[in-house]
Backbone and ligand atoms as CSV (ligand in chain L), in Angstrom:
chain,resi,resn,atom,element,x,y,z
A,1,UNK,N,N,9.504,-7.097,20.460
A,1,UNK,CA,C,10.091,-6.088,19.575
A,1,UNK,C,C,11.503,-6.529,19.166
A,2,UNK,N,N,11.806,-6.442,17.886
A,2,UNK,CA,C,13.129,-6.807,17.389
A,2,UNK,C,C,13.670,-5.657,16.539
A,3,UNK,N,N,14.941,-5.694,16.276
A,3,UNK,CA,C,15.507,-4.756,15.306
A,3,UNK,C,C,15.444,-5.425,13.941
A,4,UNK,N,N,15.402,-4.606,12.908
A,4,UNK,CA,C,15.295,-5.165,11.564
A,4,UNK,C,C,16.429,-6.151,11.304
A,5,UNK,N,N,17.637,-5.820,11.774
A,5,UNK,CA,C,18.788,-6.684,11.509
A,5,UNK,C,C,18.679,-8.017,12.243
A,6,UNK,N,N,17.767,-8.098,13.213
A,6,UNK,CA,C,17.592,-9.357,13.934
A,6,UNK,C,C,16.601,-10.294,13.240
A,7,UNK,N,N,15.887,-9.763,12.266
A,7,UNK,CA,C,14.938,-10.599,11.524
A,7,UNK,C,C,15.700,-11.427,10.512
A,8,UNK,N,N,15.667,-12.727,10.672
A,8,UNK,CA,C,16.432,-13.612,9.794
A,8,UNK,C,C,15.479,-14.379,8.874
A,9,UNK,N,N,15.986,-14.872,7.768
A,9,UNK,CA,C,15.128,-15.642,6.849
A,9,UNK,C,C,14.460,-16.821,7.551
A,10,UNK,N,N,15.129,-17.393,8.544
A,10,UNK,CA,C,14.559,-18.544,9.262
A,10,UNK,C,C,13.227,-18.191,9.931
A,11,UNK,N,N,13.095,-16.922,10.314
A,11,UNK,CA,C,11.867,-16.505,10.979
A,11,UNK,C,C,10.660,-16.617,10.050
A,12,UNK,N,N,10.929,-16.642,8.748
A,12,UNK,CA,C,9.839,-16.692,7.773
A,12,UNK,C,C,9.741,-18.063,7.102
A,13,UNK,N,N,10.584,-18.982,7.557
A,13,UNK,CA,C,10.762,-20.239,6.834
A,13,UNK,C,C,9.522,-21.133,6.820
A,14,UNK,N,N,8.661,-20.989,7.816
A,14,UNK,CA,C,7.501,-21.879,7.845
A,14,UNK,C,C,6.434,-21.492,6.815
A,15,UNK,N,N,6.649,-20.404,6.095
A,15,UNK,CA,C,5.732,-20.027,5.036
A,15,UNK,C,C,4.504,-19.278,5.511
A,16,UNK,N,N,4.305,-19.224,6.809
A,16,UNK,CA,C,3.145,-18.501,7.336
A,16,UNK,C,C,3.502,-17.066,7.700
A,17,UNK,N,N,4.765,-16.723,7.507
A,17,UNK,CA,C,5.202,-15.401,7.897
A,17,UNK,C,C,5.381,-15.341,9.394
A,18,UNK,N,N,5.894,-14.253,9.815
A,18,UNK,CA,C,6.152,-14.085,11.238
A,18,UNK,C,C,5.724,-12.666,11.576
A,19,UNK,N,N,5.019,-12.515,12.667
A,19,UNK,CA,C,4.581,-11.182,13.055
A,19,UNK,C,C,5.478,-10.683,14.177
A,20,UNK,N,N,6.073,-9.537,13.961
A,20,UNK,CA,C,6.836,-8.935,15.051
A,20,UNK,C,C,6.774,-7.425,14.954
A,21,UNK,N,N,7.093,-6.795,16.065
A,21,UNK,CA,C,7.026,-5.338,16.104
A,21,UNK,C,C,8.410,-4.747,15.938
A,22,UNK,N,N,8.497,-3.709,15.154
A,22,UNK,CA,C,9.742,-2.959,15.061
A,22,UNK,C,C,9.423,-1.496,15.333
A,23,UNK,N,N,10.424,-0.780,15.784
A,23,UNK,CA,C,10.234,0.623,16.058
A,23,UNK,C,C,11.137,1.416,15.128
A,24,UNK,N,N,10.580,2.342,14.405
A,24,UNK,CA,C,11.386,3.121,13.473
A,24,UNK,C,C,10.508,4.077,12.713
A,25,UNK,N,N,10.924,4.415,11.520
A,25,UNK,CA,C,10.144,5.369,10.744
A,25,UNK,C,C,10.205,5.032,9.261
A,26,UNK,N,N,9.228,5.578,8.525
A,26,UNK,CA,C,9.243,5.454,7.074
A,26,UNK,C,C,10.245,6.476,6.541
A,27,UNK,N,N,11.251,6.002,5.823
A,27,UNK,CA,C,12.255,6.956,5.352
A,27,UNK,C,C,11.999,7.382,3.911
A,28,UNK,N,N,11.268,6.580,3.177
A,28,UNK,CA,C,11.060,6.908,1.774
A,28,UNK,C,C,9.808,6.190,1.294
A,29,UNK,N,N,9.040,6.879,0.464
A,29,UNK,CA,C,7.875,6.242,-0.156
A,29,UNK,C,C,8.088,6.240,-1.653
A,30,UNK,N,N,7.785,5.158,-2.282
A,30,UNK,CA,C,7.939,5.079,-3.726
A,30,UNK,C,C,6.585,5.158,-4.393
A,31,UNK,N,N,6.221,6.340,-4.904
A,31,UNK,CA,C,4.927,6.424,-5.579
A,31,UNK,C,C,4.946,5.582,-6.845
A,32,UNK,N,N,3.901,4.830,-7.043
A,32,UNK,CA,C,3.780,4.047,-8.274
A,32,UNK,C,C,2.309,3.982,-8.654
A,33,UNK,N,N,2.063,3.449,-9.837
A,33,UNK,CA,C,0.679,3.353,-10.303
A,33,UNK,C,C,-0.144,2.404,-9.447
A,34,UNK,N,N,0.553,1.549,-8.706
A,34,UNK,CA,C,-0.170,0.544,-7.927
A,34,UNK,C,C,-0.296,0.886,-6.447
A,35,UNK,N,N,-0.019,2.151,-6.090
A,35,UNK,CA,C,-0.156,2.572,-4.689
A,35,UNK,C,C,-1.540,2.285,-4.160
A,36,UNK,N,N,-2.497,2.564,-5.021
A,36,UNK,CA,C,-3.893,2.374,-4.654
A,36,UNK,C,C,-4.507,1.522,-5.756
A,37,UNK,N,N,-5.134,0.446,-5.394
A,37,UNK,CA,C,-5.758,-0.352,-6.444
A,37,UNK,C,C,-7.269,-0.352,-6.311
A,38,UNK,N,N,-7.920,-0.638,-7.426
A,38,UNK,CA,C,-9.371,-0.639,-7.448
A,38,UNK,C,C,-9.853,-2.004,-6.961
A,39,UNK,N,N,-10.394,-2.024,-5.767
A,39,UNK,CA,C,-10.759,-3.294,-5.139
A,39,UNK,C,C,-12.250,-3.555,-5.209
A,40,UNK,N,N,-12.582,-4.806,-5.367
A,40,UNK,CA,C,-13.975,-5.235,-5.397
A,40,UNK,C,C,-14.618,-4.983,-4.032
A,41,UNK,N,N,-15.788,-4.319,-4.016
A,41,UNK,CA,C,-16.454,-4.051,-2.733
A,41,UNK,C,C,-16.858,-5.341,-2.020
A,42,UNK,N,N,-16.966,-6.422,-2.792
A,42,UNK,CA,C,-17.454,-7.669,-2.219
A,42,UNK,C,C,-16.317,-8.574,-1.735
A,43,UNK,N,N,-15.358,-8.859,-2.655
A,43,UNK,CA,C,-14.315,-9.817,-2.285
A,43,UNK,C,C,-12.933,-9.190,-2.136
A,44,UNK,N,N,-12.817,-7.886,-2.394
A,44,UNK,CA,C,-11.559,-7.135,-2.229
A,44,UNK,C,C,-10.470,-7.472,-3.240
A,45,UNK,N,N,-10.784,-8.277,-4.243
A,45,UNK,CA,C,-9.789,-8.555,-5.271
A,45,UNK,C,C,-9.678,-7.356,-6.203
A,46,UNK,N,N,-8.565,-7.286,-6.931
A,46,UNK,CA,C,-8.355,-6.170,-7.844
A,46,UNK,C,C,-9.334,-6.225,-9.012
A,47,UNK,N,N,-9.921,-5.072,-9.343
A,47,UNK,CA,C,-10.899,-5.037,-10.431
A,47,UNK,C,C,-10.334,-4.366,-11.671
A,48,UNK,N,N,-10.916,-4.695,-12.825
A,48,UNK,CA,C,-10.507,-4.118,-14.093
A,48,UNK,C,C,-11.517,-3.053,-14.482
A,49,UNK,N,N,-11.005,-1.896,-14.968
A,49,UNK,CA,C,-11.916,-0.846,-15.385
A,49,UNK,C,C,-12.627,-1.244,-16.659
A,50,UNK,N,N,-13.901,-0.943,-16.703
A,50,UNK,CA,C,-14.716,-1.284,-17.851
A,50,UNK,C,C,-15.610,-0.076,-18.081
A,51,UNK,N,N,-16.200,0.075,-19.265
A,51,UNK,CA,C,-16.979,1.285,-19.489
A,51,UNK,C,C,-18.106,1.383,-18.461
A,52,UNK,N,N,-18.119,2.517,-17.764
A,52,UNK,CA,C,-19.165,2.771,-16.776
A,52,UNK,C,C,-18.928,2.134,-15.425
A,53,UNK,N,N,-17.801,1.460,-15.249
A,53,UNK,CA,C,-17.558,0.873,-13.933
A,53,UNK,C,C,-16.386,-0.077,-13.913
A,54,UNK,N,N,-16.510,-1.082,-13.080
A,54,UNK,CA,C,-15.400,-2.005,-12.863
A,54,UNK,C,C,-15.908,-3.442,-12.797
A,55,UNK,N,N,-15.084,-4.353,-13.337
A,55,UNK,CA,C,-15.440,-5.763,-13.235
A,55,UNK,C,C,-14.420,-6.506,-12.404
A,56,UNK,N,N,-14.926,-7.401,-11.571
A,56,UNK,CA,C,-14.085,-8.198,-10.700
A,56,UNK,C,C,-13.716,-9.496,-11.425
A,57,UNK,N,N,-12.725,-9.367,-12.334
A,57,UNK,CA,C,-12.361,-10.531,-13.152
A,57,UNK,C,C,-11.660,-11.620,-12.364
A,58,UNK,N,N,-10.891,-11.197,-11.361
A,58,UNK,CA,C,-10.100,-12.176,-10.623
A,58,UNK,C,C,-10.854,-12.797,-9.455
A,59,UNK,N,N,-12.017,-12.255,-9.167
A,59,UNK,CA,C,-12.750,-12.754,-8.012
A,59,UNK,C,C,-14.136,-13.231,-8.386
A,60,UNK,N,N,-15.149,-12.478,-7.968
A,60,UNK,CA,C,-16.523,-12.943,-8.118
A,60,UNK,C,C,-17.116,-12.653,-9.503
A,61,UNK,N,N,-16.343,-11.979,-10.377
A,61,UNK,CA,C,-16.748,-11.682,-11.746
A,61,UNK,C,C,-18.001,-10.814,-11.853
A,62,UNK,N,N,-18.302,-10.052,-10.806
A,62,UNK,CA,C,-19.461,-9.164,-10.865
A,62,UNK,C,C,-19.047,-7.784,-11.355
A,63,UNK,N,N,-20.025,-7.021,-11.846
A,63,UNK,CA,C,-19.787,-5.668,-12.323
A,63,UNK,C,C,-20.272,-4.663,-11.279
A,64,UNK,N,N,-19.471,-3.664,-11.004
A,64,UNK,CA,C,-19.866,-2.612,-10.065
A,64,UNK,C,C,-19.626,-1.245,-10.706
A,65,UNK,N,N,-20.495,-0.290,-10.402
A,65,UNK,CA,C,-20.283,1.068,-10.915
A,65,UNK,C,C,-19.207,1.786,-10.115
A,66,UNK,N,N,-19.059,1.423,-8.878
A,66,UNK,CA,C,-18.027,2.031,-8.050
A,66,UNK,C,C,-17.147,0.925,-7.469
A,67,UNK,N,N,-16.048,1.345,-6.876
A,67,UNK,CA,C,-15.177,0.344,-6.265
A,67,UNK,C,C,-14.535,0.937,-5.023
A,68,UNK,N,N,-13.880,0.101,-4.260
A,68,UNK,CA,C,-13.095,0.586,-3.124
A,68,UNK,C,C,-11.688,0.896,-3.613
A,69,UNK,N,N,-11.071,1.893,-3.002
A,69,UNK,CA,C,-9.678,2.196,-3.339
A,69,UNK,C,C,-8.801,1.767,-2.172
A,70,UNK,N,N,-8.002,0.736,-2.412
A,70,UNK,CA,C,-7.256,0.123,-1.321
A,70,UNK,C,C,-5.748,0.323,-1.523
A,71,UNK,N,N,-5.082,0.700,-0.448
A,71,UNK,CA,C,-3.636,0.947,-0.503
A,71,UNK,C,C,-2.794,-0.314,-0.642
A,72,UNK,N,N,-1.717,-0.199,-1.400
A,72,UNK,CA,C,-0.640,-1.179,-1.423
A,72,UNK,C,C,0.625,-0.357,-1.635
A,73,UNK,N,N,0.935,0.456,-0.650
A,73,UNK,CA,C,1.974,1.469,-0.779
A,73,UNK,C,C,3.354,0.887,-0.494
A,74,UNK,N,N,4.286,1.141,-1.401
A,74,UNK,CA,C,5.652,0.631,-1.211
A,74,UNK,C,C,6.514,1.711,-0.548
A,75,UNK,N,N,7.267,1.295,0.447
A,75,UNK,CA,C,8.074,2.276,1.173
A,75,UNK,C,C,9.326,1.623,1.746
A,76,UNK,N,N,10.219,2.461,2.210
A,76,UNK,CA,C,11.392,1.981,2.926
A,76,UNK,C,C,11.205,2.330,4.399
A,77,UNK,N,N,11.315,1.327,5.224
A,77,UNK,CA,C,11.163,1.512,6.659
A,77,UNK,C,C,12.533,1.387,7.307
A,78,UNK,N,N,12.821,2.278,8.246
A,78,UNK,CA,C,14.162,2.344,8.800
A,78,UNK,C,C,14.110,2.321,10.323
A,79,UNK,N,N,14.979,1.513,10.944
A,79,UNK,CA,C,15.112,1.634,12.393
A,79,UNK,C,C,16.495,2.205,12.706
A,80,UNK,N,N,17.043,1.933,13.884
A,80,UNK,CA,C,18.256,2.646,14.286
A,80,UNK,C,C,19.439,2.434,13.337
A,81,UNK,N,N,19.488,1.324,12.655
A,81,UNK,CA,C,20.657,1.128,11.806
A,81,UNK,C,C,20.378,0.491,10.466
A,82,UNK,N,N,19.187,-0.044,10.293
A,82,UNK,CA,C,18.929,-0.803,9.081
A,82,UNK,C,C,17.628,-0.364,8.436
A,83,UNK,N,N,17.509,-0.716,7.162
A,83,UNK,CA,C,16.259,-0.382,6.490
A,83,UNK,C,C,15.757,-1.595,5.734
A,84,UNK,N,N,14.489,-1.591,5.453
A,84,UNK,CA,C,13.878,-2.719,4.777
A,84,UNK,C,C,12.735,-2.185,3.903
A,85,UNK,N,N,12.541,-2.836,2.756
A,85,UNK,CA,C,11.437,-2.440,1.892
A,85,UNK,C,C,10.154,-3.049,2.438
A,86,UNK,N,N,9.141,-2.247,2.576
A,86,UNK,CA,C,7.881,-2.745,3.116
A,86,UNK,C,C,6.724,-2.360,2.199
A,87,UNK,N,N,5.646,-3.078,2.335
A,87,UNK,CA,C,4.405,-2.706,1.676
A,87,UNK,C,C,3.424,-2.314,2.766
A,88,UNK,N,N,2.801,-1.169,2.600
A,88,UNK,CA,C,1.836,-0.700,3.595
A,88,UNK,C,C,0.439,-0.937,3.044
A,89,UNK,N,N,-0.206,-2.005,3.450
A,89,UNK,CA,C,-1.521,-2.288,2.905
A,89,UNK,C,C,-2.620,-1.516,3.632
A,90,UNK,N,N,-3.715,-1.331,2.960
A,90,UNK,CA,C,-4.952,-0.799,3.543
A,90,UNK,C,C,-4.757,0.333,4.536
A,91,UNK,N,N,-5.132,0.110,5.804
A,91,UNK,CA,C,-5.110,1.184,6.800
A,91,UNK,C,C,-3.691,1.692,7.044
A,92,UNK,N,N,-2.690,0.811,6.857
A,92,UNK,CA,C,-1.309,1.240,7.060
A,92,UNK,C,C,-0.937,2.319,6.047
A,93,UNK,N,N,-1.404,2.155,4.803
A,93,UNK,CA,C,-1.151,3.162,3.780
A,93,UNK,C,C,-1.811,4.481,4.134
A,94,UNK,N,N,-2.990,4.372,4.699
A,94,UNK,CA,C,-3.735,5.553,5.098
A,94,UNK,C,C,-3.009,6.296,6.223
A,95,UNK,N,N,-2.427,5.533,7.146
A,95,UNK,CA,C,-1.669,6.140,8.230
A,95,UNK,C,C,-0.451,6.881,7.698
A,96,UNK,N,N,0.190,6.285,6.680
A,96,UNK,CA,C,1.421,6.867,6.148
A,96,UNK,C,C,1.128,8.167,5.396
A,97,UNK,N,N,0.103,8.167,4.564
A,97,UNK,CA,C,-0.170,9.346,3.745
A,97,UNK,C,C,-1.106,10.330,4.430
A,98,UNK,N,N,-1.852,9.857,5.405
A,98,UNK,CA,C,-2.779,10.731,6.106
A,98,UNK,C,C,-4.043,11.021,5.333
A,99,UNK,N,N,-4.326,10.216,4.328
A,99,UNK,CA,C,-5.585,10.402,3.599
A,99,UNK,C,C,-6.090,9.056,3.077
A,100,UNK,N,N,-7.399,8.951,2.866
A,100,UNK,CA,C,-7.954,7.698,2.349
A,100,UNK,C,C,-7.437,7.401,0.940
A,101,UNK,N,N,-7.448,6.135,0.556
A,101,UNK,CA,C,-6.929,5.704,-0.733
A,101,UNK,C,C,-7.498,6.476,-1.914
A,102,UNK,N,N,-8.794,6.721,-1.882
A,102,UNK,CA,C,-9.443,7.408,-2.998
A,102,UNK,C,C,-8.899,8.834,-3.155
A,103,UNK,N,N,-8.708,9.491,-2.010
A,103,UNK,CA,C,-8.203,10.856,-2.010
A,103,UNK,C,C,-6.758,10.898,-2.528
A,104,UNK,N,N,-5.969,9.915,-2.099
A,104,UNK,CA,C,-4.578,9.864,-2.514
A,104,UNK,C,C,-4.470,9.647,-4.025
A,105,UNK,N,N,-5.349,8.830,-4.548
A,105,UNK,CA,C,-5.358,8.556,-5.991
A,105,UNK,C,C,-5.626,9.844,-6.778
A,106,UNK,N,N,-6.627,10.602,-6.352
A,106,UNK,CA,C,-6.923,11.825,-7.094
A,106,UNK,C,C,-5.874,12.899,-6.819
A,107,UNK,N,N,-5.279,12.862,-5.626
A,107,UNK,CA,C,-4.172,13.771,-5.324
A,107,UNK,C,C,-3.024,13.522,-6.295
A,108,UNK,N,N,-2.755,12.252,-6.566
A,108,UNK,CA,C,-1.681,11.906,-7.484
A,108,UNK,C,C,-2.015,12.291,-8.917
A,109,UNK,N,N,-3.301,12.241,-9.245
A,109,UNK,CA,C,-3.711,12.568,-10.604
A,109,UNK,C,C,-3.664,14.066,-10.869
A,110,UNK,N,N,-3.759,14.860,-9.801
A,110,UNK,CA,C,-3.815,16.306,-9.990
A,110,UNK,C,C,-2.508,17.010,-9.638
A,111,UNK,N,N,-1.515,16.254,-9.146
A,111,UNK,CA,C,-0.231,16.875,-8.809
A,111,UNK,C,C,0.890,16.166,-9.559
A,112,UNK,N,N,1.988,16.889,-9.821
A,112,UNK,CA,C,3.103,16.204,-10.476
A,112,UNK,C,C,3.987,15.515,-9.419
A,113,UNK,N,N,4.919,14.729,-9.911
A,113,UNK,CA,C,5.741,13.895,-9.024
A,113,UNK,C,C,6.451,14.680,-7.931
A,114,UNK,N,N,6.975,15.860,-8.282
A,114,UNK,CA,C,7.681,16.673,-7.289
A,114,UNK,C,C,6.778,17.066,-6.140
A,115,UNK,N,N,5.576,17.478,-6.488
A,115,UNK,CA,C,4.628,17.899,-5.455
A,115,UNK,C,C,4.228,16.727,-4.568
A,116,UNK,N,N,4.077,15.557,-5.178
A,116,UNK,CA,C,3.730,14.359,-4.415
A,116,UNK,C,C,4.874,14.014,-3.471
A,117,UNK,N,N,6.104,14.062,-3.992
A,117,UNK,CA,C,7.286,13.807,-3.169
A,117,UNK,C,C,7.350,14.768,-1.988
A,118,UNK,N,N,7.140,16.040,-2.268
A,118,UNK,CA,C,7.187,17.048,-1.207
A,118,UNK,C,C,6.164,16.748,-0.130
A,119,UNK,N,N,4.963,16.404,-0.563
A,119,UNK,CA,C,3.911,16.103,0.401
A,119,UNK,C,C,4.296,14.905,1.264
A,120,UNK,N,N,4.831,13.868,0.610
A,120,UNK,CA,C,5.136,12.631,1.337
A,120,UNK,C,C,6.324,12.778,2.277
A,121,UNK,N,N,7.182,13.763,2.020
A,121,UNK,CA,C,8.341,13.953,2.875
A,121,UNK,C,C,7.989,14.646,4.189
A,122,UNK,N,N,6.812,15.285,4.246
A,122,UNK,CA,C,6.442,16.013,5.457
A,122,UNK,C,C,6.232,15.096,6.645
L,1,ZN,ZN,ZN,-15.191,-9.606,-6.370
């Protein structure tokens, strides 16, 4: 376990990233259009909407009527003294919002920004 301020660029220098644990909390979530993306059920790449479904242009190029909704949630994570911008992918996004990606997407479509902010602050 390290503090955010102890994470130095050198720790990431090998290009493979570095895995470490930090203890803190999410202080802010930035809702954006890309919080949840339409993922290919087969290869998980982002799909493009097409009439009647979705096409996996960046991956296997197959057409699907449905797709997976996968999180890529942007947030600010804070420990005792420092904060860092993080991306909460997949299950991490689900943990943060407390709902599956598909539900969050429709929640965002049916509520205005203030209501979404209020929900996320809880
Ligand atoms: Zn695909």
